[in-house]
N, C-alpha and C positions, 0 to 999 in steps of 0.2 A: 660568952665567948668573945675574945678580942679579934676584931676583923681589920683587914686592910684591903683597900680598893686600889688596883693598879690599872690605869686606863689613861691614854693620852688625850681623850676627849673630855673637856670640862663638863659638858652637859651629861655625859654618861656617868662621870664620877658623882655629880650632884644627885642624879636620879637614884643611883644605888645607895648613896648616903641617906637619902630620904627613906628608902626602904628599910635600911638598917635601923634607923631611929624608931620605926614603927614596931620593931620586934624586941620584946623585953629581955630576951636572953642573949641578944647581940649588943656589943658596944664597939664603936668605931675607934680603933687605935690610931689609924693614919690613912691618908690617901697619897697616891704618888702618880706623877705623870708618866713614869717609865720605870723599867726594872732597876736601873742604877740608883734611882732615888729611893726605891723600896728596900734595897739590900741591907742597910744598917739595921732597920727594925726586924727584918727577917732573921738575920744572923744573930741578933741579940735574943731571939726566942720570944719576942713580945707579941707574936701573932699566932692565934689558934686557927684562924680561917682566912684564906686568901681568895679574893675575887679578882681574877686575872684576865685581862684582855690579851688577844693574840697579836694582831697586827698593830705594832707600835714602832715609831722611828728608833733606829739604833739597834734594837734587839727584839726578835720575835719572842712573844710570851712563852711559847713552848720551849724554845732554846734556853730561856732564862730558867725555867723550871728544871731543866736537865742539869744545870750547873749548881743548883742548891744542894747542899750536903744533906740537910734534913728539912725538906719542905713541909709546911703545915698542910692541913686539909685544904684542898684547892678546888674551887669552882671556876670553870672557864666561862667568861662572858664575852661573846664575840658575834660579829655579823656574818661569820664565815662557817657554816655548818660542815664544810668539806674537811675541816681539821678534826672532826669529832673522834674518829678512830685513832688518830695519832695521839690525841689527848688521853684517851683511855689507856694507851700503852704506858703512859706516865702515871697511871693510877689516880687520875683526877676523880673527885667525888661526884661531880655533876657537870653538865655542859649546857649553858643557857645561851640561846640564840636571840640576839637583839632584833626588834625591840622586846625587852623583857617585862612581862606583866608582874604585878606584885604577887599574884597567886602562884606563879611559877617560881618566883624568887623565894617565897615562903616555903614552898615544897622543898627546895634545895637547902634552905636554912634548917628545916626540921630534920632532914636527912643528915646534915652536918652535926646537929646536936646529938642525935642518936649515936653517930659514929664517935663523937668526942667523948661521950660518957662511956662507951664501950672501951675506948682506948685507955681511959683513966682506970677503969675497973681491971683491965687485963695487963696494964703496964706496957701496952704496945706502942708502936710508933705509927706515923701517918700511913705507912705502907700496909698497915692492917686493914685499910679500906678495901683491899683486894680480897676480902673474905666475908662470908655471911655465916650465921649460925642458925641451924634449924633443929627443932625437936623431932626425933625419929626413933620409934620403938623404945621409948623410955630413956633415950640418951639425947644429949645435945651434940650434934655433929657439926664440925667445921668444914665448910665447903669453899675451896678457892675459886674465885670467879674465873680465873684463867683456865680452870679445869672443867667448868660447867658448860656442857654442850647445849642443852635445851631443857625446857620445863614443860611438862604436859599436865593440863588440868583434868581432873577426874571427878567432876561435880564438887564434893565436899573436901577434897584433898588434892594435892599436887604431887607429881613425881619429878624429881630432879635427876637428870642423867649426866654422868661424867663418863669418861672412857672406861673407868674401872668399876663403877658401881651405879646403882639406882637407889635413890632415897625417897621414901614416902613420908609425907608430913601433912598433918591436918591444918592446912593453911590455904586460904583463898588465893587464887592467882593474882587478884588485884593487890592484895597486901604485899605479895612477894615483888611485884612490879615496882612498888614504891621504894624498895630497898636496893634495886639493881640499877646500875648506871645505864643511861640510854644516850647514845650507843655505848657499847656494842650490842646490848640486849634490845631486842625489838619484838613486839607482839606481831606475829605474822598471821595469826588465826585466832578465833575465839578461844581455842583450847591450847594454843602453843605460844611459848615465849622462847626465842632463839638467840644464841650468841653468834652474831654475824661473823665473828672472827673464825669460827669453827666451820663455816659453810664451805664445802668443797665444790659445789656445783649448783646451778640454778637451771632447772629443766621444767618448762611449761609452768605449772602451778605447784611445783615441789622444790624443796631445798634438800640437797644431799649432805648429810653429815655422817661420815663413815657408812655403816650399813643402814642407817636410819633414813627414812623419807618423810619429810615434814611438809604437810599441806600448807599452802598459802591461800588465804581467802581472796576472793575477787576484789573486795573493797580495800584490801591492804596491799595488793599486788604492786601497784606503781610506787608506793612509798617504800616498800621493801626493796624493790629494784634500785631505786635511787640511793637508799642507805647502803646497800650492798656494794654497788658498783662505784658510786661516788665520782662519776665522770671518768673512770679509769678503764673503760672498755675499749680495747683495741679492735678496730673494724677495718 
């Protein structure tokens, strides 16, 4: 996969470039200090995977992503976790918060490779990253992430809930977590993975999603509250 790194910090670019060199299925196409420098390679279609910073002089990385006609698979790399939900709305593949460890970078790269191969097999575009496929009752079901409310683990299988249906698949919750973008998906309990964008209310140790009440474990409560509210609570 041909990669591009866009970041105004030289040390950040160098660090990510070193990570790319360690992964045999990635090749570094180019680096850029800002969006305008990156534009020619992106418009020419020479990039399969973009590692994009957010806070840069001249143009915000997310604003840049919005103006691209056909953006490649994109992984956000930033020191500002507060932009995570906004990034998901642009269907970014993953969201890495600096300082980025190699282990976390590799996880994002593996996710990108799986998505890249899926797009090639289906002839899809980058926005297909907004879907997953699960085996259910002898069929392969396509599930839009924008429609997925939450996932419940039932020992050896999981149930995926959307507004219209409930799908059961023989898949460990851990495996499913590796395929879903975080955020907006967040593990709130040992048995529950929730789409934070679908949460309508937070009450004590429960999340309200339609008629469903999802428990929040004590150890996850503070992290869930921060991820859900993101400093936007009016008091």
